[in-house]
C-alpha positions, 0 to 999 in steps of 0.5 A: 558279090553276085545278085540273087537272080544270078545265083538262082540262074547259075547252072551246075556247070557254072565256074562261080567260085564256091565262096559265093554261097556257103554249103552250110548255109544251103543246108540250113536253108533246106532244114528250114524249108523241110521243118517249117519252124526255127525250133524244129530246124535248130533241133535237126541241125543241132544248133541254138535258135539264136545261132540259126537266126544269125546264119539265116540273116547271113544267107539272106544277106548273101542272096540279097533277099528275104527268104522266109516270112514268119507267120502264125503257122511257122516259116513260109518261103517268100517267092525268092525262097521258093525259087531257091528250093529246087536248086538247093534240093538238087545240091543236097541230093548230090552232096548226100550221094557223094557221101554214100558213094564214098562210104560204099568203098569203105572196107573196115567194119569200124564205125557207126551205124544209125538205125531208126525205128518206132519207139516201141520197136526200138525199146522192146524189140531192137535192144536185145538184137543190138546187144547180141550184135554188139557182143559179136561186132564190138567195133561197130557203134550203134546210134538208135533213133526211136521215132514214129516219124519217117526218117530220110535215108537219102539225107542220112538222118539214118542209115537203116530204117525199120518201118511199118509202111513200105518205103517207096523211094527207088534208091532204097533196098527194101526187105519185107520182114515178119509181120508183128501181131497185135492184141488187146491187153490189160494188167491183172490188177485192172482185171481184178478191179473191173473184170475181163471185158466181153463183146457185150461189156466192151464199151463199159470199160476204160480204154487207152487210146491215141491222141492225134491219130484216129487209128483206134477210132477207125478200129472201133467203128470197123468192129461195130462200136463207133466211139468218140475221141473222149471215149478213151480216158487216157490218150497218148501218141507215144507207143512206149507211153501207151504200153506203159499205161497198160502196164500201170493198170490205166485200162485196156490198150493195144500192144505187140504180142511179142512184147506182151508175152514177156511182160509180167502180169499182163493179160490178153483180153477180147482174143476174138477181136481181130487186129491186123498185124503190123507189116514190117519193112527193113530199108537201106540206101542201095549205095550203103548196102555194100559198106561192110558194117552196114551189110553186117548190121542189115543182115543181123536185123534181117535175120532177127526180124524174120524169125519174130 
């Protein structure tokens, strides 16, 4: 077996037999580096934590070094682990590119397309679009990843992404879609109980805010009403849950106008308060843009999201 140092110093053109380091163990190593915890890595890889621990021990035995230290903040790479990160990342990029190029040459529509978007967009905007797409193209299966986290297209966590920030990777094809207007809303039962808010009574009302994000704090400060986190009697970072809280009458919250216009008993309030709309970007890896089923789904999403 090769020593750790010889593994690190091996170049891409080395003729070392592939059994020296199992590619699946390299994938495991990268997942641990990127997630920083056993729990998140096991969820990403779809394996149990005991299995993950056994495979990590197998990898560390193969290289002859401990690769991570367990701390209160999670997993921290050791010097040996840091030395392996760059070559492992290069291996991951090349493996992902190999898959992308192979899929580029697929000529059939049959297969799966994995889409990621925010929780609110996934629940309230995409489902009707995907229903129509599935009716027209039943041979294409859809996997939808509702997540407010940024998913990695190159590493194939998703094939197509709908994002509110413009992706910057040079390997992506990115299209700007129609902005999604926002407004302030409350349920009619809340209005019946406490009345409609005005600029003068704004801070006397019950508000639905975010937990870890400071976006609403900054918004209030920009309008001349600086408030603390405790001002929001109900807080949650899930866009679906916060909209559900508005619909349940817990208070006033921010929502997409496209969703609110189709939600019974929801009233728009404080229309004079200007909230910047959400910019929307549609992204796909350029190698996948030529795959027939990816092209069909990408074009269907682009057409639908341009008209909203």
